[in-house]
mmCIF file of the N, C-alpha and C atoms, coordinates in Angstrom:
data_MODEL
# 
_entry.id   MODEL 
# 
loop_
_atom_site.group_PDB 
_atom_site.id 
_atom_site.type_symbol 
_atom_site.label_atom_id 
_atom_site.label_alt_id 
_atom_site.label_comp_id 
_atom_site.label_asym_id 
_atom_site.label_entity_id 
_atom_site.label_seq_id 
_atom_site.pdbx_PDB_ins_code 
_atom_site.Cartn_x 
_atom_site.Cartn_y 
_atom_site.Cartn_z 
_atom_site.occupancy 
_atom_site.B_iso_or_equiv 
_atom_site.pdbx_formal_charge 
_atom_site.auth_seq_id 
_atom_site.auth_comp_id 
_atom_site.auth_asym_id 
_atom_site.auth_atom_id 
_atom_site.pdbx_PDB_model_num 
ATOM 1   N N  . MET A 1 1  ? -42.726 -44.867 -3.019  1.00 0.00 ? 1  MET A N  1 
ATOM 2   C CA . MET A 1 1  ? -43.689 -45.688 -2.334  1.00 0.00 ? 1  MET A CA 1 
ATOM 3   C C  . MET A 1 1  ? -43.662 -47.093 -2.952  1.00 0.00 ? 1  MET A C  1 
ATOM 4   N N  . ARG A 1 2  ? -43.497 -48.084 -2.120  1.00 0.00 ? 2  ARG A N  1 
ATOM 5   C CA . ARG A 1 2  ? -43.500 -49.468 -2.604  1.00 0.00 ? 2  ARG A CA 1 
ATOM 6   C C  . ARG A 1 2  ? -44.921 -50.002 -2.578  1.00 0.00 ? 2  ARG A C  1 
ATOM 7   N N  . ARG A 1 3  ? -45.286 -50.625 -3.660  1.00 0.00 ? 3  ARG A N  1 
ATOM 8   C CA . ARG A 1 3  ? -46.616 -51.216 -3.770  1.00 0.00 ? 3  ARG A CA 1 
ATOM 9   C C  . ARG A 1 3  ? -46.535 -52.700 -3.448  1.00 0.00 ? 3  ARG A C  1 
ATOM 10  N N  . GLU A 1 4  ? -47.653 -53.242 -3.056  1.00 0.00 ? 4  GLU A N  1 
ATOM 11  C CA . GLU A 1 4  ? -47.717 -54.670 -2.778  1.00 0.00 ? 4  GLU A CA 1 
ATOM 12  C C  . GLU A 1 4  ? -48.223 -55.378 -4.032  1.00 0.00 ? 4  GLU A C  1 
ATOM 13  N N  . LEU A 1 5  ? -47.465 -56.348 -4.498  1.00 0.00 ? 5  LEU A N  1 
ATOM 14  C CA . LEU A 1 5  ? -47.897 -57.131 -5.652  1.00 0.00 ? 5  LEU A CA 1 
ATOM 15  C C  . LEU A 1 5  ? -48.701 -58.326 -5.165  1.00 0.00 ? 5  LEU A C  1 
ATOM 16  N N  . HIS A 1 6  ? -49.826 -58.540 -5.769  1.00 0.00 ? 6  HIS A N  1 
ATOM 17  C CA . HIS A 1 6  ? -50.647 -59.706 -5.454  1.00 0.00 ? 6  HIS A CA 1 
ATOM 18  C C  . HIS A 1 6  ? -50.360 -60.766 -6.507  1.00 0.00 ? 6  HIS A C  1 
ATOM 19  N N  . ILE A 1 7  ? -49.631 -61.791 -6.108  1.00 0.00 ? 7  ILE A N  1 
ATOM 20  C CA . ILE A 1 7  ? -49.221 -62.838 -7.036  1.00 0.00 ? 7  ILE A CA 1 
ATOM 21  C C  . ILE A 1 7  ? -50.098 -64.057 -6.798  1.00 0.00 ? 7  ILE A C  1 
ATOM 22  N N  . SER A 1 8  ? -50.826 -64.427 -7.827  1.00 0.00 ? 8  SER A N  1 
ATOM 23  C CA . SER A 1 8  ? -51.757 -65.552 -7.717  1.00 0.00 ? 8  SER A CA 1 
ATOM 24  C C  . SER A 1 8  ? -51.006 -66.883 -7.739  1.00 0.00 ? 8  SER A C  1 
ATOM 25  N N  . PRO A 1 9  ? -51.608 -67.929 -7.197  1.00 0.00 ? 9  PRO A N  1 
ATOM 26  C CA . PRO A 1 9  ? -50.994 -69.259 -7.266  1.00 0.00 ? 9  PRO A CA 1 
ATOM 27  C C  . PRO A 1 9  ? -50.753 -69.704 -8.711  1.00 0.00 ? 9  PRO A C  1 
ATOM 28  N N  . ARG A 1 10 ? -51.654 -69.335 -9.604  1.00 0.00 ? 10 ARG A N  1 
ATOM 29  C CA . ARG A 1 10 ? -51.471 -69.696 -11.013 1.00 0.00 ? 10 ARG A CA 1 
ATOM 30  C C  . ARG A 1 10 ? -50.235 -69.007 -11.590 1.00 0.00 ? 10 ARG A C  1 
ATOM 31  N N  . PHE A 1 11 ? -50.058 -67.718 -11.264 1.00 0.00 ? 11 PHE A N  1 
ATOM 32  C CA . PHE A 1 11 ? -48.881 -66.990 -11.733 1.00 0.00 ? 11 PHE A CA 1 
ATOM 33  C C  . PHE A 1 11 ? -47.611 -67.635 -11.189 1.00 0.00 ? 11 PHE A C  1 
ATOM 34  N N  . GLN A 1 12 ? -47.619 -67.988 -9.901  1.00 0.00 ? 12 GLN A N  1 
ATOM 35  C CA . GLN A 1 12 ? -46.446 -68.623 -9.303  1.00 0.00 ? 12 GLN A CA 1 
ATOM 36  C C  . GLN A 1 12 ? -46.098 -69.919 -10.033 1.00 0.00 ? 12 GLN A C  1 
ATOM 37  N N  . LYS A 1 13 ? -47.112 -70.714 -10.350 1.00 0.00 ? 13 LYS A N  1 
ATOM 38  C CA . LYS A 1 13 ? -46.888 -71.981 -11.039 1.00 0.00 ? 13 LYS A CA 1 
ATOM 39  C C  . LYS A 1 13 ? -46.322 -71.735 -12.443 1.00 0.00 ? 13 LYS A C  1 
ATOM 40  N N  . LYS A 1 14 ? -46.923 -70.793 -13.167 1.00 0.00 ? 14 LYS A N  1 
ATOM 41  C CA . LYS A 1 14 ? -46.458 -70.485 -14.522 1.00 0.00 ? 14 LYS A CA 1 
ATOM 42  C C  . LYS A 1 14 ? -45.057 -69.884 -14.510 1.00 0.00 ? 14 LYS A C  1 
ATOM 43  N N  . LEU A 1 15 ? -44.777 -69.051 -13.517 1.00 0.00 ? 15 LEU A N  1 
ATOM 44  C CA . LEU A 1 15 ? -43.448 -68.460 -13.402 1.00 0.00 ? 15 LEU A CA 1 
ATOM 45  C C  . LEU A 1 15 ? -42.412 -69.533 -13.124 1.00 0.00 ? 15 LEU A C  1 
ATOM 46  N N  . LYS A 1 16 ? -42.733 -70.455 -12.255 1.00 0.00 ? 16 LYS A N  1 
ATOM 47  C CA . LYS A 1 16 ? -41.813 -71.548 -11.942 1.00 0.00 ? 16 LYS A CA 1 
ATOM 48  C C  . LYS A 1 16 ? -41.519 -72.370 -13.199 1.00 0.00 ? 16 LYS A C  1 
ATOM 49  N N  . GLN A 1 17 ? -42.550 -72.695 -13.963 1.00 0.00 ? 17 GLN A N  1 
ATOM 50  C CA . GLN A 1 17 ? -42.371 -73.445 -15.204 1.00 0.00 ? 17 GLN A CA 1 
ATOM 51  C C  . GLN A 1 17 ? -41.525 -72.655 -16.202 1.00 0.00 ? 17 GLN A C  1 
ATOM 52  N N  . PHE A 1 18 ? -41.783 -71.366 -16.301 1.00 0.00 ? 18 PHE A N  1 
ATOM 53  C CA . PHE A 1 18 ? -41.032 -70.513 -17.216 1.00 0.00 ? 18 PHE A CA 1 
ATOM 54  C C  . PHE A 1 18 ? -39.556 -70.472 -16.838 1.00 0.00 ? 18 PHE A C  1 
ATOM 55  N N  . LEU A 1 19 ? -39.286 -70.298 -15.532 1.00 0.00 ? 19 LEU A N  1 
ATOM 56  C CA . LEU A 1 19 ? -37.897 -70.190 -15.086 1.00 0.00 ? 19 LEU A CA 1 
ATOM 57  C C  . LEU A 1 19 ? -37.146 -71.520 -15.180 1.00 0.00 ? 19 LEU A C  1 
ATOM 58  N N  . GLU A 1 20 ? -37.862 -72.628 -15.148 1.00 0.00 ? 20 GLU A N  1 
ATOM 59  C CA . GLU A 1 20 ? -37.209 -73.918 -15.366 1.00 0.00 ? 20 GLU A CA 1 
ATOM 60  C C  . GLU A 1 20 ? -36.709 -74.021 -16.807 1.00 0.00 ? 20 GLU A C  1 
ATOM 61  N N  . LYS A 1 21 ? -37.444 -73.441 -17.731 1.00 0.00 ? 21 LYS A N  1 
ATOM 62  C CA . LYS A 1 21 ? -37.045 -73.444 -19.133 1.00 0.00 ? 21 LYS A CA 1 
ATOM 63  C C  . LYS A 1 21 ? -36.035 -72.344 -19.456 1.00 0.00 ? 21 LYS A C  1 
ATOM 64  N N  . HIS A 1 22 ? -36.088 -71.248 -18.674 1.00 0.00 ? 22 HIS A N  1 
ATOM 65  C CA . HIS A 1 22 ? -35.231 -70.086 -18.929 1.00 0.00 ? 22 HIS A CA 1 
ATOM 66  C C  . HIS A 1 22 ? -34.547 -69.627 -17.633 1.00 0.00 ? 22 HIS A C  1 
ATOM 67  N N  . PRO A 1 23 ? -33.677 -70.444 -17.062 1.00 0.00 ? 23 PRO A N  1 
ATOM 68  C CA . PRO A 1 23 ? -33.054 -70.064 -15.786 1.00 0.00 ? 23 PRO A CA 1 
ATOM 69  C C  . PRO A 1 23 ? -32.200 -68.802 -15.885 1.00 0.00 ? 23 PRO A C  1 
ATOM 70  N N  . ASP A 1 24 ? -31.735 -68.473 -17.064 1.00 0.00 ? 24 ASP A N  1 
ATOM 71  C CA . ASP A 1 24 ? -30.917 -67.281 -17.249 1.00 0.00 ? 24 ASP A CA 1 
ATOM 72  C C  . ASP A 1 24 ? -31.716 -65.986 -17.063 1.00 0.00 ? 24 ASP A C  1 
ATOM 73  N N  . LEU A 1 25 ? -33.035 -66.072 -17.072 1.00 0.00 ? 25 LEU A N  1 
ATOM 74  C CA . LEU A 1 25 ? -33.874 -64.881 -16.926 1.00 0.00 ? 25 LEU A CA 1 
ATOM 75  C C  . LEU A 1 25 ? -34.379 -64.664 -15.502 1.00 0.00 ? 25 LEU A C  1 
ATOM 76  N N  . GLU A 1 26 ? -33.974 -65.511 -14.576 1.00 0.00 ? 26 GLU A N  1 
ATOM 77  C CA . GLU A 1 26 ? -34.480 -65.392 -13.203 1.00 0.00 ? 26 GLU A CA 1 
ATOM 78  C C  . GLU A 1 26 ? -34.162 -64.028 -12.594 1.00 0.00 ? 26 GLU A C  1 
ATOM 79  N N  . ARG A 1 27 ? -32.936 -63.573 -12.740 1.00 0.00 ? 27 ARG A N  1 
ATOM 80  C CA . ARG A 1 27 ? -32.561 -62.268 -12.172 1.00 0.00 ? 27 ARG A CA 1 
ATOM 81  C C  . ARG A 1 27 ? -33.331 -61.137 -12.832 1.00 0.00 ? 27 ARG A C  1 
ATOM 82  N N  . ARG A 1 28 ? -33.534 -61.247 -14.128 1.00 0.00 ? 28 ARG A N  1 
ATOM 83  C CA . ARG A 1 28 ? -34.248 -60.203 -14.861 1.00 0.00 ? 28 ARG A CA 1 
ATOM 84  C C  . ARG A 1 28 ? -35.711 -60.138 -14.402 1.00 0.00 ? 28 ARG A C  1 
ATOM 85  N N  . VAL A 1 29 ? -36.333 -61.286 -14.186 1.00 0.00 ? 29 VAL A N  1 
ATOM 86  C CA . VAL A 1 29 ? -37.720 -61.321 -13.709 1.00 0.00 ? 29 VAL A CA 1 
ATOM 87  C C  . VAL A 1 29 ? -37.795 -60.713 -12.306 1.00 0.00 ? 29 VAL A C  1 
ATOM 88  N N  . GLU A 1 30 ? -36.871 -61.073 -11.437 1.00 0.00 ? 30 GLU A N  1 
ATOM 89  C CA . GLU A 1 30 ? -36.853 -60.516 -10.080 1.00 0.00 ? 30 GLU A CA 1 
ATOM 90  C C  . GLU A 1 30 ? -36.692 -58.994 -10.128 1.00 0.00 ? 30 GLU A C  1 
ATOM 91  N N  . TYR A 1 31 ? -35.813 -58.515 -10.984 1.00 0.00 ? 31 TYR A N  1 
ATOM 92  C CA . TYR A 1 31 ? -35.586 -57.077 -11.126 1.00 0.00 ? 31 TYR A CA 1 
ATOM 93  C C  . TYR A 1 31 ? -36.854 -56.383 -11.625 1.00 0.00 ? 31 TYR A C  1 
ATOM 94  N N  . THR A 1 32 ? -37.527 -56.993 -12.593 1.00 0.00 ? 32 THR A N  1 
ATOM 95  C CA . THR A 1 32 ? -38.761 -56.435 -13.137 1.00 0.00 ? 32 THR A CA 1 
ATOM 96  C C  . THR A 1 32 ? -39.837 -56.355 -12.051 1.00 0.00 ? 32 THR A C  1 
ATOM 97  N N  . LEU A 1 33 ? -39.963 -57.394 -11.239 1.00 0.00 ? 33 LEU A N  1 
ATOM 98  C CA . LEU A 1 33 ? -40.952 -57.388 -10.154 1.00 0.00 ? 33 LEU A CA 1 
ATOM 99  C C  . LEU A 1 33 ? -40.630 -56.306 -9.125  1.00 0.00 ? 33 LEU A C  1 
ATOM 100 N N  . GLN A 1 34 ? -39.340 -56.083 -8.863  1.00 0.00 ? 34 GLN A N  1 
ATOM 101 C CA . GLN A 1 34 ? -38.950 -55.017 -7.939  1.00 0.00 ? 34 GLN A CA 1 
ATOM 102 C C  . GLN A 1 34 ? -39.316 -53.645 -8.505  1.00 0.00 ? 34 GLN A C  1 
ATOM 103 N N  . LEU A 1 35 ? -39.076 -53.459 -9.803  1.00 0.00 ? 35 LEU A N  1 
ATOM 104 C CA . LEU A 1 35 ? -39.448 -52.190 -10.434 1.00 0.00 ? 35 LEU A CA 1 
ATOM 105 C C  . LEU A 1 35 ? -40.958 -51.974 -10.380 1.00 0.00 ? 35 LEU A C  1 
ATOM 106 N N  . LEU A 1 36 ? -41.717 -53.046 -10.581 1.00 0.00 ? 36 LEU A N  1 
ATOM 107 C CA . LEU A 1 36 ? -43.173 -52.943 -10.509 1.00 0.00 ? 36 LEU A CA 1 
ATOM 108 C C  . LEU A 1 36 ? -43.636 -52.498 -9.135  1.00 0.00 ? 36 LEU A C  1 
ATOM 109 N N  . GLN A 1 37 ? -42.972 -52.975 -8.094  1.00 0.00 ? 37 GLN A N  1 
ATOM 110 C CA . GLN A 1 37 ? -43.330 -52.570 -6.737  1.00 0.00 ? 37 GLN A CA 1 
ATOM 111 C C  . GLN A 1 37 ? -43.039 -51.097 -6.512  1.00 0.00 ? 37 GLN A C  1 
ATOM 112 N N  . GLY A 1 38 ? -41.962 -50.619 -7.065  1.00 0.00 ? 38 GLY A N  1 
ATOM 113 C CA . GLY A 1 38 ? -41.579 -49.226 -6.870  1.00 0.00 ? 38 GLY A CA 1 
ATOM 114 C C  . GLY A 1 38 ? -42.404 -48.274 -7.714  1.00 0.00 ? 38 GLY A C  1 
ATOM 115 N N  . ASP A 1 39 ? -42.357 -48.422 -9.019  1.00 0.00 ? 39 ASP A N  1 
ATOM 116 C CA . ASP A 1 39 ? -43.097 -47.561 -9.940  1.00 0.00 ? 39 ASP A CA 1 
ATOM 117 C C  . ASP A 1 39 ? -43.487 -48.382 -11.156 1.00 0.00 ? 39 ASP A C  1 
ATOM 118 N N  . PRO A 1 40 ? -44.727 -48.845 -11.219 1.00 0.00 ? 40 PRO A N  1 
ATOM 119 C CA . PRO A 1 40 ? -45.138 -49.730 -12.313 1.00 0.00 ? 40 PRO A CA 1 
ATOM 120 C C  . PRO A 1 40 ? -45.093 -49.068 -13.690 1.00 0.00 ? 40 PRO A C  1 
ATOM 121 N N  . PHE A 1 41 ? -45.004 -47.738 -13.734 1.00 0.00 ? 41 PHE A N  1 
ATOM 122 C CA . PHE A 1 41 ? -44.985 -47.063 -15.030 1.00 0.00 ? 41 PHE A CA 1 
ATOM 123 C C  . PHE A 1 41 ? -43.615 -46.472 -15.361 1.00 0.00 ? 41 PHE A C  1 
ATOM 124 N N  . THR A 1 42 ? -42.572 -47.006 -14.727 1.00 0.00 ? 42 THR A N  1 
ATOM 125 C CA . THR A 1 42 ? -41.234 -46.550 -15.071 1.00 0.00 ? 42 THR A CA 1 
ATOM 126 C C  . THR A 1 42 ? -40.970 -46.863 -16.541 1.00 0.00 ? 42 THR A C  1 
ATOM 127 N N  . ARG A 1 43 ? -40.265 -45.994 -17.173 1.00 0.00 ? 43 ARG A N  1 
ATOM 128 C CA . ARG A 1 43 ? -40.074 -46.085 -18.621 1.00 0.00 ? 43 ARG A CA 1 
ATOM 129 C C  . ARG A 1 43 ? -39.449 -47.402 -19.079 1.00 0.00 ? 43 ARG A C  1 
ATOM 130 N N  . SER A 1 44 ? -38.533 -47.949 -18.310 1.00 0.00 ? 44 SER A N  1 
ATOM 131 C CA . SER A 1 44 ? -37.834 -49.169 -18.725 1.00 0.00 ? 44 SER A CA 1 
ATOM 132 C C  . SER A 1 44 ? -38.748 -50.390 -18.772 1.00 0.00 ? 44 SER A C  1 
ATOM 133 N N  . LEU A 1 45 ? -39.896 -50.336 -18.091 1.00 0.00 ? 45 LEU A N  1 
ATOM 134 C CA . LEU A 1 45 ? -40.825 -51.468 -18.115 1.00 0.00 ? 45 LEU A CA 1 
ATOM 135 C C  . LEU A 1 45 ? -41.750 -51.444 -19.326 1.00 0.00 ? 45 LEU A C  1 
ATOM 136 N N  . ASP A 1 46 ? -41.918 -50.291 -19.939 1.00 0.00 ? 46 ASP A N  1 
ATOM 137 C CA . ASP A 1 46 ? -42.822 -50.147 -21.080 1.00 0.00 ? 46 ASP A CA 1 
ATOM 138 C C  . ASP A 1 46 ? -44.214 -50.684 -20.737 1.00 0.00 ? 46 ASP A C  1 
ATOM 139 N N  . THR A 1 47 ? -44.729 -50.299 -19.579 1.00 0.00 ? 47 THR A N  1 
ATOM 140 C CA . THR A 1 47 ? -46.040 -50.763 -19.109 1.00 0.00 ? 47 THR A CA 1 
ATOM 141 C C  . THR A 1 47 ? -47.147 -50.169 -19.971 1.00 0.00 ? 47 THR A C  1 
ATOM 142 N N  . HIS A 1 48 ? -48.094 -51.018 -20.352 1.00 0.00 ? 48 HIS A N  1 
ATOM 143 C CA . HIS A 1 48 ? -49.204 -50.556 -21.178 1.00 0.00 ? 48 HIS A CA 1 
ATOM 144 C C  . HIS A 1 48 ? -50.454 -51.386 -20.915 1.00 0.00 ? 48 HIS A C  1 
ATOM 145 N N  . ARG A 1 49 ? -51.608 -50.770 -21.136 1.00 0.00 ? 49 ARG A N  1 
ATOM 146 C CA . ARG A 1 49 ? -52.896 -51.435 -20.956 1.00 0.00 ? 49 ARG A CA 1 
ATOM 147 C C  . ARG A 1 49 ? -53.145 -52.353 -22.149 1.00 0.00 ? 49 ARG A C  1 
ATOM 148 N N  . LEU A 1 50 ? -53.713 -53.520 -21.861 1.00 0.00 ? 50 LEU A N  1 
ATOM 149 C CA . LEU A 1 50 ? -54.029 -54.467 -22.916 1.00 0.00 ? 50 LEU A CA 1 
ATOM 150 C C  . LEU A 1 50 ? -55.440 -54.223 -23.445 1.00 0.00 ? 50 LEU A C  1 
ATOM 151 N N  . HIS A 1 51 ? -55.734 -54.788 -24.586 1.00 0.00 ? 51 HIS A N  1 
ATOM 152 C CA . HIS A 1 51 ? -57.031 -54.609 -25.243 1.00 0.00 ? 51 HIS A CA 1 
ATOM 153 C C  . HIS A 1 51 ? -57.679 -55.963 -25.477 1.00 0.00 ? 51 HIS A C  1 
ATOM 154 N N  . GLY A 1 52 ? -58.913 -55.933 -25.876 1.00 0.00 ? 52 GLY A N  1 
ATOM 155 C CA . GLY A 1 52 ? -59.640 -57.162 -26.190 1.00 0.00 ? 52 GLY A CA 1 
ATOM 156 C C  . GLY A 1 52 ? -60.058 -57.898 -24.933 1.00 0.00 ? 52 GLY A C  1 
ATOM 157 N N  . ALA A 1 53 ? -59.827 -59.205 -24.903 1.00 0.00 ? 53 ALA A N  1 
ATOM 158 C CA . ALA A 1 53 ? -60.236 -60.040 -23.773 1.00 0.00 ? 53 ALA A CA 1 
ATOM 159 C C  . ALA A 1 53 ? -59.493 -59.682 -22.484 1.00 0.00 ? 53 ALA A C  1 
ATOM 160 N N  . LEU A 1 54 ? -58.357 -59.024 -22.598 1.00 0.00 ? 54 LEU A N  1 
ATOM 161 C CA . LEU A 1 54 ? -57.540 -58.672 -21.425 1.00 0.00 ? 54 LEU A CA 1 
ATOM 162 C C  . LEU A 1 54 ? -57.602 -57.176 -21.106 1.00 0.00 ? 54 LEU A C  1 
ATOM 163 N N  . THR A 1 55 ? -58.725 -56.551 -21.378 1.00 0.00 ? 55 THR A N  1 
ATOM 164 C CA . THR A 1 55 ? -58.886 -55.108 -21.228 1.00 0.00 ? 55 THR A CA 1 
ATOM 165 C C  . THR A 1 55 ? -58.527 -54.601 -19.839 1.00 0.00 ? 55 THR A C  1 
ATOM 166 N N  . ASN A 1 56 ? -58.813 -55.352 -18.806 1.00 0.00 ? 56 ASN A N  1 
ATOM 167 C CA . ASN A 1 56 ? -58.563 -54.889 -17.435 1.00 0.00 ? 56 ASN A CA 1 
ATOM 168 C C  . ASN A 1 56 ? -57.145 -55.158 -16.956 1.00 0.00 ? 56 ASN A C  1 
ATOM 169 N N  . PHE A 1 57 ? -56.264 -55.594 -17.833 1.00 0.00 ? 57 PHE A N  1 
ATOM 170 C CA . PHE A 1 57 ? -54.913 -55.966 -17.443 1.00 0.00 ? 57 PHE A CA 1 
ATOM 171 C C  . PHE A 1 57 ? -53.881 -55.054 -18.095 1.00 0.00 ? 57 PHE A C  1 
ATOM 172 N N  . TYR A 1 58 ? -52.701 -55.055 -17.487 1.00 0.00 ? 58 TYR A N  1 
ATOM 173 C CA . TYR A 1 58 ? -51.547 -54.340 -18.017 1.00 0.00 ? 58 TYR A CA 1 
ATOM 174 C C  . TYR A 1 58 ? -50.449 -55.354 -18.309 1.00 0.00 ? 58 TYR A C  1 
ATOM 175 N N  . ALA A 1 59 ? -49.538 -54.985 -19.179 1.00 0.00 ? 59 ALA A N  1 
ATOM 176 C CA . ALA A 1 59 ? -48.369 -55.814 -19.465 1.00 0.00 ? 59 ALA A CA 1 
ATOM 177 C C  . ALA A 1 59 ? -47.131 -54.941 -19.347 1.00 0.00 ? 59 ALA A C  1 
ATOM 178 N N  . CYS A 1 60 ? -46.027 -55.552 -18.972 1.00 0.00 ? 60 CYS A N  1 
ATOM 179 C CA . CYS A 1 60 ? -44.751 -54.848 -18.948 1.00 0.00 ? 60 CYS A CA 1 
ATOM 180 C C  . CYS A 1 60 ? -43.682 -55.802 -19.456 1.00 0.00 ? 60 CYS A C  1 
ATOM 181 N N  . LYS A 1 61 ? -42.597 -55.252 -19.942 1.00 0.00 ? 61 LYS A N  1 
ATOM 182 C CA . LYS A 1 61 ? -41.586 -56.114 -20.530 1.00 0.00 ? 61 LYS A CA 1 
ATOM 183 C C  . LYS A 1 61 ? -40.572 -56.582 -19.497 1.00 0.00 ? 61 LYS A C  1 
ATOM 184 N N  . VAL A 1 62 ? -40.163 -57.830 -19.673 1.00 0.00 ? 62 VAL A N  1 
ATOM 185 C CA . VAL A 1 62 ? -39.049 -58.395 -18.919 1.00 0.00 ? 62 VAL A CA 1 
ATOM 186 C C  . VAL A 1 62 ? -37.817 -58.282 -19.808 1.00 0.00 ? 62 VAL A C  1 
ATOM 187 N N  . THR A 1 63 ? -37.949 -58.746 -21.030 1.00 0.00 ? 63 THR A N  1 
ATOM 188 C CA . THR A 1 63 ? -36.946 -58.564 -22.080 1.00 0.00 ? 63 THR A CA 1 
ATOM 189 C C  . THR A 1 63 ? -37.706 -58.185 -23.341 1.00 0.00 ? 63 THR A C  1 
ATOM 190 N N  . TYR A 1 64 ? -37.004 -57.986 -24.417 1.00 0.00 ? 64 TYR A N  1 
ATOM 191 C CA . TYR A 1 64 ? -37.670 -57.649 -25.677 1.00 0.00 ? 64 TYR A CA 1 
ATOM 192 C C  . TYR A 1 64 ? -38.641 -58.747 -26.081 1.00 0.00 ? 64 TYR A C  1 
ATOM 193 N N  . GLN A 1 65 ? -38.297 -59.990 -25.779 1.00 0.00 ? 65 GLN A N  1 
ATOM 194 C CA . GLN A 1 65 ? -39.099 -61.143 -26.194 1.00 0.00 ? 65 GLN A CA 1 
ATOM 195 C C  . GLN A 1 65 ? -40.183 -61.543 -25.185 1.00 0.00 ? 65 GLN A C  1 
ATOM 196 N N  . TYR A 1 66 ? -39.987 -61.276 -23.899 1.00 0.00 ? 66 TYR A N  1 
ATOM 197 C CA . TYR A 1 66 ? -40.903 -61.753 -22.860 1.00 0.00 ? 66 TYR A CA 1 
ATOM 198 C C  . TYR A 1 66 ? -41.543 -60.611 -22.093 1.00 0.00 ? 66 TYR A C  1 
ATOM 199 N N  . ARG A 1 67 ? -42.825 -60.800 -21.762 1.00 0.00 ? 67 ARG A N  1 
ATOM 200 C CA . ARG A 1 67 ? -43.591 -59.801 -21.019 1.00 0.00 ? 67 ARG A CA 1 
ATOM 201 C C  . ARG A 1 67 ? -44.308 -60.431 -19.839 1.00 0.00 ? 67 ARG A C  1 
ATOM 202 N N  . LEU A 1 68 ? -44.590 -59.617 -18.848 1.00 0.00 ? 68 LEU A N  1 
ATOM 203 C CA . LEU A 1 68 ? -45.434 -60.029 -17.715 1.00 0.00 ? 68 LEU A CA 1 
ATOM 204 C C  . LEU A 1 68 ? -46.799 -59.409 -17.916 1.00 0.00 ? 68 LEU A C  1 
ATOM 205 N N  . VAL A 1 69 ? -47.849 -60.177 -17.667 1.00 0.00 ? 69 VAL A N  1 
ATOM 206 C CA . VAL A 1 69 ? -49.216 -59.657 -17.760 1.00 0.00 ? 69 VAL A CA 1 
ATOM 207 C C  . VAL A 1 69 ? -49.824 -59.708 -16.376 1.00 0.00 ? 69 VAL A C  1 
# 
């Protein structure tokens, strides 16, 4: 089952800025977003709930160094 991702204008702006600095990660980000639509808890994403001020949010990895929140 494919899920619909709700991407905010702020996320789009931040993603655009990020990809301008890291154009080599564009394909990886697209792949990660596709995996999120299919199964957000697939093992390769390492999806986990955040704590503290971001309690209602989840994060998943794009690469070892970068994550999506």
